[in-house]
N, C-alpha and C positions, 0 to 999 in steps of 0.2 A: 492566441486564446489565453484568457486570463485564468489564473489559478483560483480554485475555491477559497472561500473565506474560513479556513480552518488550518491548524497546524499539519505539517506534512506527517506527523506521527499518528494523526487520527484519521482512520479511513471513513468514508461515508457509510453510514448505517446500512444502506442497501447493499453495500459490497462486503461488509463484515458486521453482521448484526450484533448488538450487545449480548444476546443470549447464545452466540455461537459457542459450542462446547470447548473449543480450544482457542478462544479469543485472546486469553492472557499469553499463552504461549506464542500465538502468532504475532501479537504485538511486541513481545520481547524479542522475537527473532528478527522482526522488522526494525526495531530500534537499534539493535546490535549491528545490523547491516547498514543502516543509515549512518551510525556514528563511525563506522569503519570506512565509509565512502564506497561501499560495495553496490553493485547493480542490482542485487537481489540476494534471496536466501531460500533455502530448502523449506518447503512447508512442513511444519512439525507432524501433521497427520499423513499427508500423501507423499512427501519427499520431492514433490514438483518443484521447479524453480519459480519463484515469484519475484517480480520486479518491485523495487522500493518506489515510494513517492518521489524520492529525491532523483532517481534515475529518470522516472516518467516526466518530472518537472523540467529536467534539462533537455528532454526532447522537444518541448515547446508547444506540443499539441496533443490532443487525445487521439488514440488510434481507433476508438470505438469498439474495442474487443472485450470490454468488461472487466479490465484489470482491478484487482482487489484493492490496491492502494492508489488508484487514479486520483491525482491531485486537481483534476479539472471538473469532477463531478460536483455539481452545485446542489444546494438543498432545495 
């Protein structure tokens, strides 16, 4: 399955809308986890573990579960 045509640092707007109240904190946590090569990070709002786009891309396919940073969701 091909990756979407956007950087791994930018989630699809349907998964993390531009108006999301914690968007900047989420993107910062995601970027730090990506840079560290980690599989995910704790969500700043809920504390739930969220997989990074890098981890999901290495899996090679979309699981269809609506992941926030799914690198396969196309525009």
